[in-house]
VODO-366004 format. One line per field, with one value per residue (C-alpha): residue in one letter; y, z, x. Coordinates in pm, 1 decimal. Layout:
N
residuo c(a/...) $
c2 c(Y/...) $
c3 c(Z/...) $
c1 c(X/...) $
END
This chain:
368
residuo c(x/x/x/x/x/x/x/x/x/x/x/x/x/x/x/x/x/x/x/x/x/x/x/x/x/x/x/x/x/x/x/x/x/x/x/x/x/x/x/x/x/x/x/x/x/x/x/x/x/x/x/x/x/x/x/x/x/x/x/x/x/x/x/x/x/x/x/x/x/x/x/x/x/x/x/x/x/x/x/x/x/x/x/x/x/x/x/x/x/x/x/x/x/x/x/x/x/x/x/x/x/x/x/x/x/x/x/x/x/x/x/x/x/x/x/x/x/x/x/x/x/x/x/x/x/x/x/x/x/x/x/x/x/x/x/x/x/x/x/x/x/x/x/x/x/x/x/x/x/x/x/x/x/x/x/x/x/x/x/x/x/x/x/x/x/x/x/x/x/x/x/x/x/x/x/x/x/x/x/x/x/x/x/x/x/x/x/x/x/x/x/x/x/x/x/x/x/x/x/x/x/x/x/x/x/x/x/x/x/x/x/x/x/x/x/x/x/x/x/x/x/x/x/x/x/x/x/x/x/x/x/x/x/x/x/x/x/x/x/x/x/x/x/x/x/x/x/x/x/x/x/x/x/x/x/x/x/x/x/x/x/x/x/x/x/x/x/x/x/x/x/x/x/x/x/x/x/x/x/x/x/x/x/x/x/x/x/x/x/x/x/x/x/x/x/x/x/x/x/x/x/x/x/x/x/x/x/x/x/x/x/x/x/x/x/x/x/x/x/x/x/x/x/x/x/x/x/x/x/x/x/x/x/x/x/x/x/x/x/x/x/x/x/x/x/x/x/x/x/x/x/x/x/x/x/x/x/x/x/x/x/x/x/x/x/x/x/x) $
c2 c(0.0/340.8/580.8/674.4/977.7/1260.5/1133.9/790.1/946.0/1163.6/878.1/639.3/904.7/908.9/529.7/546.1/808.2/587.3/292.5/485.0/485.5/106.7/80.3/47.4/-138.6/-412.8/-619.7/-900.4/-814.4/-547.9/-188.0/-139.7/157.4/169.1/438.7/400.2/662.3/712.4/994.1/1176.3/1164.5/972.1/755.8/534.2/484.7/241.5/78.9/-265.9/-321.1/-524.6/-893.1/-1078.1/-759.3/-631.5/-546.5/-208.2/-295.9/-423.6/-113.2/110.8/-78.7/-48.1/323.4/371.1/188.4/403.5/711.8/571.2/535.2/264.9/93.6/-40.4/96.1/248.3/231.6/93.1/224.8/-16.6/-8.2/-387.9/-654.9/-761.9/-1095.9/-1406.6/-1661.9/-1747.6/-1668.5/-1488.5/-1303.7/-1385.9/-1275.9/-902.4/-973.0/-1161.2/-870.0/-619.8/-840.3/-879.8/-501.7/-469.5/-228.8/-171.1/-126.7/-200.9/-14.0/-167.7/-16.0/-354.2/-728.4/-917.4/-1132.0/-1353.9/-1692.2/-1741.4/-1436.7/-1347.0/-1273.3/-1480.3/-1171.9/-1013.2/-1340.2/-1358.1/-999.2/-1046.0/-1359.8/-1139.8/-892.5/-632.6/-444.5/-457.9/-240.3/-258.7/-67.8/286.6/419.7/72.3/197.9/395.4/92.8/-129.3/116.4/123.9/-251.9/-322.1/-570.4/-774.9/-794.6/-888.8/-1172.0/-1293.0/-1289.0/-1351.6/-1553.0/-1330.7/-1002.0/-660.0/-560.4/-195.7/-91.4/227.8/427.3/778.8/941.6/1264.9/1462.0/1269.4/935.8/838.3/639.0/622.9/724.7/485.3/334.1/267.0/554.0/687.3/854.2/1090.9/1184.4/1306.5/1520.9/1421.0/1451.4/1199.4/963.2/985.1/914.8/602.0/479.7/516.2/294.9/44.8/65.6/-54.7/-341.0/-699.3/-736.9/-497.2/-656.4/-577.2/-747.2/-848.2/-567.2/-306.7/-486.8/-483.0/-128.1/60.4/-166.7/-77.2/-174.8/-205.5/-144.4/120.5/412.7/603.2/695.8/554.7/230.2/-71.3/-346.4/-420.0/-594.5/-893.9/-806.4/-1003.2/-1024.7/-1190.5/-1332.2/-1610.7/-1704.4/-1626.1/-1343.4/-1152.1/-1089.5/-1197.1/-840.0/-686.2/-421.6/-577.4/-881.7/-684.4/-383.1/-376.6/-487.1/-782.0/-1118.3/-1149.0/-1397.7/-1464.2/-1632.0/-1816.0/-2005.8/-2295.7/-2427.0/-2296.8/-2363.3/-2010.3/-2088.9/-2206.2/-1891.2/-1665.7/-1857.0/-1821.7/-1446.9/-1436.5/-1495.9/-1749.6/-1894.8/-2040.1/-2206.3/-2134.9/-2177.0/-2070.5/-2378.1/-2175.2/-2042.8/-2219.4/-1929.9/-1703.7/-1707.6/-1788.9/-1457.2/-1574.5/-1867.2/-1631.5/-1422.4/-1735.4/-1819.4/-1466.2/-1494.0/-1813.9/-1602.7/-1365.7/-1086.6/-850.2/-598.6/-633.4/-304.2/-342.5/-113.9/-262.4/-189.0/-197.6/-569.9/-703.8/-427.0/-508.6/-878.9/-809.3/-593.0/-842.8/-1114.8/-890.4/-909.5/-537.6/-386.0/-32.1/205.5/480.9/709.6/1012.2/1268.4/1520.2/1845.5/1776.0/1604.5/1345.3/1322.1/964.0/675.6/388.6/379.5/240.3/-90.2/-293.4/-395.8/-497.1/-219.7/-208.2/-250.5/116.5/414.3/391.6/22.6/60.4/-76.7/193.5/229.5/428.6/738.5/732.3/1046.1/1307.0/1506.8/1718.8/1568.9/1838.1/1957.5/1639.6/1501.1/1166.6/986.7/671.6/446.6/127.9/-153.0/-107.4) $
c3 c(0.0/-97.5/-76.3/285.0/418.0/609.4/916.2/866.9/849.4/1153.0/1373.4/1261.7/1353.3/1698.2/1717.1/1615.1/1883.2/2138.0/2030.0/2099.4/2467.4/2466.7/2303.4/2633.5/2806.4/2584.9/2452.2/2357.5/2241.6/1970.4/2074.7/1946.9/1980.5/1928.3/1928.2/1907.9/1715.3/1693.7/1528.9/1468.4/1836.8/2007.5/2268.3/2382.9/2347.3/2470.2/2413.0/2482.4/2840.6/2991.3/2893.7/3023.2/3044.9/2812.0/2449.5/2292.6/2169.0/2509.2/2678.7/2433.6/2492.9/2869.0/2831.5/2634.4/2903.4/3175.7/2986.8/2967.1/2588.1/2380.2/2136.3/1913.6/1562.4/1640.3/1423.7/1576.6/1439.7/1532.3/1435.7/1383.5/1286.7/1601.9/1735.0/1685.1/1914.5/2281.1/2420.6/2745.4/2678.8/2482.0/2115.3/2060.5/1741.5/1954.0/2200.7/1921.2/1768.2/2102.5/2150.9/1824.0/1654.6/1293.8/1133.6/1205.5/1026.4/1079.1/970.4/866.6/869.3/1151.1/1018.0/1326.5/1177.8/1465.2/1336.9/972.2/846.1/1099.9/1301.3/1003.8/927.4/1283.7/1264.2/926.8/1054.5/1326.9/1065.2/1118.0/811.8/787.7/605.7/614.6/492.8/628.4/733.5/697.6/673.7/997.7/1169.1/1049.6/1184.3/1521.7/1565.2/1344.1/1594.1/1640.1/1265.3/1199.5/1451.7/1303.9/942.3/969.6/1290.3/1451.8/1642.6/1493.1/1591.2/1666.9/1727.8/1924.0/1996.1/2093.2/1922.9/1872.6/1549.2/1462.7/1513.5/1853.4/2092.2/2376.1/2483.1/2383.3/2735.2/2691.4/2896.8/2737.9/3002.9/2901.6/2534.5/2484.0/2701.3/2939.9/2677.2/2448.7/2740.0/2833.4/2470.8/2488.1/2784.9/2576.7/2306.9/2574.4/2720.7/2404.3/2346.7/2455.7/2527.4/2584.5/2473.7/2532.1/2537.0/2815.0/2718.7/2800.7/3124.7/3238.5/3123.5/3218.2/3479.1/3338.4/3477.1/3128.9/3267.1/3191.9/3431.3/3338.2/3613.4/3425.7/3306.2/3442.6/3226.1/3223.2/2918.4/2938.2/2976.8/2749.6/2777.8/2513.8/2726.0/2533.7/2813.5/3110.1/3237.0/3410.9/3779.1/4030.9/4162.5/3821.3/3869.6/3591.8/3816.9/4123.5/3991.4/3940.0/3595.5/3377.0/3415.5/3291.4/3015.3/2956.6/2628.0/2637.1/2378.3/2614.2/2961.8/3226.1/3596.5/3671.8/3535.8/3872.3/4048.4/3791.2/3817.7/4195.3/4140.5/3935.3/3575.8/3343.5/3139.3/2793.1/2598.5/2226.3/2042.6/1681.2/1469.1/1253.4/1555.8/1885.9/2075.9/1979.0/2045.3/1751.7/1728.0/1470.7/1692.5/1988.8/1806.0/1736.0/2107.2/2191.8/1938.7/2114.9/2432.3/2245.4/2210.5/1937.1/1946.2/2053.6/2154.0/2117.2/2309.6/2281.5/2205.1/1858.7/1870.4/1929.3/1723.4/1434.4/1467.5/1439.1/1130.7/964.3/1020.0/861.5/1171.9/1224.0/1093.6/1225.5/1347.6/1601.7/1625.6/1854.4/1760.1/2013.1/1883.0/2011.8/1917.2/2093.9/1839.9/1942.5/2061.6/1963.3/1676.3/1685.0/1504.0/1403.4/1046.1/759.3/545.1/210.0/-111.7/-199.3/-34.6/-285.7/-219.3/147.8/230.4/220.7/470.7/414.8/623.8/789.7/1003.1/1158.5/1460.6/1735.4/2083.7/2326.3/2209.3/2013.4/1673.4/1644.4/1309.8/1232.1/940.9/805.1/601.5/224.9) $
c1 c(0.0/139.8/-156.3/-93.9/-277.4/-115.8/-299.6/-142.9/203.3/140.0/27.1/299.7/556.3/396.3/427.0/795.3/862.1/687.5/900.3/1221.0/1124.0/1171.0/1513.8/1705.5/1422.3/1282.3/1578.7/1590.1/1236.4/1219.9/1157.2/802.3/568.5/190.8/-75.9/-453.9/-651.2/-1026.0/-1217.6/-889.5/-789.9/-515.3/-687.3/-399.0/-26.9/235.8/572.1/712.3/817.1/1097.9/1119.9/816.7/611.2/339.8/409.4/336.0/-14.6/-128.0/14.3/-174.3/-500.6/-454.1/-381.7/-704.6/-903.5/-745.7/-867.3/-1219.4/-1197.5/-1363.8/-1125.9/-1403.9/-1357.5/-1015.5/-702.6/-383.8/-53.2/227.7/594.4/603.6/352.6/164.0/285.2/74.1/237.1/222.7/566.4/631.4/304.4/-15.6/-45.6/-90.8/-288.4/-541.4/-565.0/-628.4/-896.8/-1071.6/-1055.1/-1252.7/-1013.8/-1114.8/-772.0/-408.2/-129.7/215.8/544.2/683.3/631.5/802.6/1091.0/1068.7/967.9/722.1/530.1/617.5/266.6/77.6/-6.2/-177.6/-357.2/-489.6/-612.9/-779.9/-952.8/-1101.2/-1228.2/-955.4/-827.4/-446.4/-193.7/185.4/491.3/456.9/802.3/949.7/1308.4/1273.4/1121.6/1407.0/1665.7/1491.6/1544.1/1843.7/1988.5/1671.5/1608.8/1972.1/1954.0/1625.5/1750.0/2125.7/2141.7/2405.6/2392.0/2454.1/2810.2/2877.3/3238.9/3299.6/3612.3/3719.9/4016.2/4207.4/4227.7/4543.2/4367.6/4509.9/4291.7/4544.3/4894.6/5175.8/5154.1/4780.0/4636.6/4316.6/4098.4/3959.2/3988.4/3632.9/3407.9/3127.2/2853.9/3024.2/3083.5/2714.9/2624.6/2839.1/2635.5/2319.7/2471.2/2569.1/2220.7/2047.0/2292.9/2244.7/2616.9/2905.3/3231.9/3596.9/3935.9/4170.6/4409.8/4147.2/4055.5/4418.3/4498.6/4181.3/4014.8/3670.8/3330.3/3170.7/2822.6/2558.1/2563.6/2250.0/2002.6/1702.5/1863.9/1673.1/1828.6/2200.4/2353.8/2582.6/2949.0/3182.3/3560.7/3777.2/4059.7/4238.9/4484.5/4255.5/4473.3/4193.8/4272.2/4010.5/3987.7/3904.5/3630.9/3423.0/3372.9/3264.9/3072.7/2694.5/2585.7/2496.2/2665.1/3022.7/3109.1/3478.1/3570.9/3902.9/4106.8/4178.3/4115.8/4354.8/4413.9/4288.4/3942.0/3809.3/3933.5/3767.2/3441.8/3451.4/3496.1/3175.9/3280.7/3121.5/3408.4/3351.0/3633.0/3610.6/3944.8/3983.8/4054.6/4297.4/4488.8/4423.1/4581.7/4291.2/3919.1/3690.1/3505.8/3251.7/3152.6/3137.3/2878.0/2673.4/2680.7/2567.7/2283.8/2174.9/2155.9/1917.4/2172.6/2056.0/2340.0/2702.0/2861.7/3239.2/3476.4/3822.1/4184.4/4341.9/4418.9/4068.1/3905.5/4136.7/4058.2/3685.1/3741.0/3977.2/3718.4/3451.4/3232.5/3165.5/2843.0/2873.9/3143.5/3081.3/3382.6/3406.2/3672.3/3800.8/3955.7/4307.8/4634.6/4851.9/5134.6/5207.3/4996.4/4770.3/4523.7/4169.6/4230.4/4533.9/4454.1/4686.4/4827.2/4642.5/4837.7/4784.7/4610.4/4328.7/4268.9/4177.8/3835.2/3569.1/3286.8/2969.2/2905.0/2564.7/2580.4/2805.6/2688.6/2834.1/2802.1/2907.9/3247.8/3324.8/3227.7/3047.8/3070.3/2873.7/2971.8/2822.9/2974.3/2930.8) $
END
């Protein structure tokens, strides 16, 4: 359907805005927004809650009831096809049919094989008119990780770093705090907050002693924390093991005597050697394991070694680079990758956006 009205566009924009309220709350479920409209008035709105809680459509129906509004004959604008299966919650398509809405407009079809058109079929069987495809690109962007996991079987990998104007991410001795200002650091926590896992390498754990958690006042869900530690060098007193946050998964290349001590300290150790180099962790297999844990997005903050390994293995979907207006002169770069044969033969990424965040510049690139 392409003959959308201005009212359709207006209300779907409202649903997309509502969905953004769920992006740090709902994973591994998609961040979905819904609004109910009747006689040109918004009578209910909602977004998907934390895992196990109500989805956007049910929240919008409850909101309409709390306002004393009848949903019979209303139009529901939803950023994703209503679900049709019994999972942690009953089907949203069933709830909308029982609420006697007249029409459902969805931004896109759900690629989840448990839904994938079945939601629309359930609605149409209940006599509800269905339309799909309004602002589909915006809806896809809002849940890029969920859709990637559903279609590709692996999470969306976002690599972040902060650097100077001359491309340095740390001093030669590894010191890096702080290159960017407080606004950029807060922005980083928002990226972490929407991820299913925040990943780093043992070099960063040893050099910076990070917590790798989300420190935002309104964050209620903490992502997994993942450390790539081939030789199990992490000390038992590492802050990542003792600070508040999601559970810590340590991926090693082989079993070591220190495994038991790390597990007593709170780590969950998984041995995953790379068949081509048993001294390294198989990063592609690690992503498959994270997908099995329902991780939609992996947010990677690591040193040049691990970052370069992800890029060389072609496992990075998106780059988020913060540039501070200063110079170091010497120091480390963001990723250790092989030198191309010629300057013009270097792999090209596609710029998606460039924005100021406080006094720093944030650039986002995607794979071509």
